[in-house]
N, C-alpha and C positions, 0 to 999 in steps of 0.2 A: 104933128106933135099935139098931145092933148093940152088942155088949158095950162098956161104958165103957173097958175097957183098950185098945180098938182106936182110941181117940180121944185127942187131946192137948188140954190146957187152953191158954189164951191165953199163959200164962206159959211153958208148955214150948215152944210154938211160937216165942215171942219169944227164949228162950234158944238153942234149937236153929238158928234161922234168922239170928239176929243182927239182927233187925228189931224195932224198938220196938213196944210194944203199941198206941201210937197209929197207927202206920203200918198195923199189922194191921187195926185197926178201920176205918181209911180205906179200905184195899183191899177189905174186906168191903162197906162202904158202896157202893163203885164197882162191885161185882159181880165183882171179880177173883178173890176167894177166898170161900168159903163155910163157915159153921159151923152145926152142929146146936145145939139149945138143950136144956138139961137141964130137969127139972121145976122146978128153982130158978132157971131162966133164965140159967144159966151158959153161955157158949160152950164148945163141944167141936168141935174140927177134926179131920177124917180125917187120918191120916198122910200122904196124898197131897198135902196142902196144902203141905208142905215143898218138894215138887218144883215146884209152881205159883209158890211164892214165889221160888225160885231162878230160874225162868223170868222172872218179872217183873223181878227185879234185874238179870239179865243183859241184857234188852232195854233196861231204863233205862240201863245202862252204855254201850250203844252209841248211846244218843241218842233212843231212841223215846219218844213221849209215852204217857201212860197210856191215852189213847184208842186209840191204835194197838195197844197191847198188849191192851186189852179187846176190840178187834175180833178179834185173833188168838185169844184164849183162848175167845171166843165160838164158835169153829169146833170146839172140843173139848167132849166130854161134861163136864158140871159135876163129875163126881166122878173125872175122869180126870187122872192125873199126867202132864204132858207128857213124852214120850220124846225121845231123841236124833233120831229120825226125824221127830217132830212139829216140833222145833226147826228142822231142815234144810228141812222143807217151808215152814214159816211164815217163815223168815228169807230165803228166796228172794224173797218179796214185797217185802222191804225193800231189796234190793240196790242198785236204781237210785237210790233216795233217799240211801242212805248214800254211795254213789259221788258223787253230786252235792254232798253236804255236804263230803266229803273234798276234793274239787276246789275248792270255795269257800274251805275253810280254807288250802289250799296256796297259792291266789292271794292271799288276805289276808296270809299269812305273808311271801310274796315282796314284797309291797308295804308292809308294816308299817314298814320302815326309813325310808321317805319321810315318815312321820308323827312320827317321833321328834324331829325338828327343829322341828316346828310348835309343840309345847307346848300350845297351845290347840285343836289339831285343827280350825282354822278355815280352813285353806287351801282355795281353790276346788277343788283337785284332791285333796282328801283322800280316800284310798281306803276309810277307815273310815266317815266320816260323809257323804261326798258322792261315791260311786263314779260315775265317768264324768261328773262335774260336773252331775248332774241337778238340783241345787238352784239352779244359777245362774239359771234361768228364773223363780225366785221373788223375785229382787231382792236387793239388798245386806243386810247385817246377818245376824241369826240368825233366818231365817224359821221354823225349827222351833219357835220359842218363841211363845206366844201373846202378842198386843199387850197393852200396858198399858190398862187402863181408866182414863178420866180421873178423877182424884180417888181412885183406889186403887192398888193394887200392880200 
């Protein structure tokens, strides 16, 4: 292990990144970030972890799942701090999915006003719960709910 001064404690990483200790441990468990262990089994993170955390948080803000982020980070060396060029290369892979999400949200926004008058959102043509009336084939009522069991709830 290089000099201890080259590493950050979990508290320092949490303070500098704004990410809680619990999230850092979760990211580590998922293989998104890595820590060395001291002789006393304390976590020590390389300074490059701050850039990886910024990458993770930015990717989450645009709606990517941790699985997608993990796949992207797996293409980088473990001790590599993602660069602007890395972000540009990796984000190109997400363009089509993000464009599809944006399109779906815009269509939803444009159809949302028809749901406001419904109240219970049970109209056959509800754009939120029954787009294109696909649930009509399941019959009347609330087919999305499980049927009652006799003698129970």
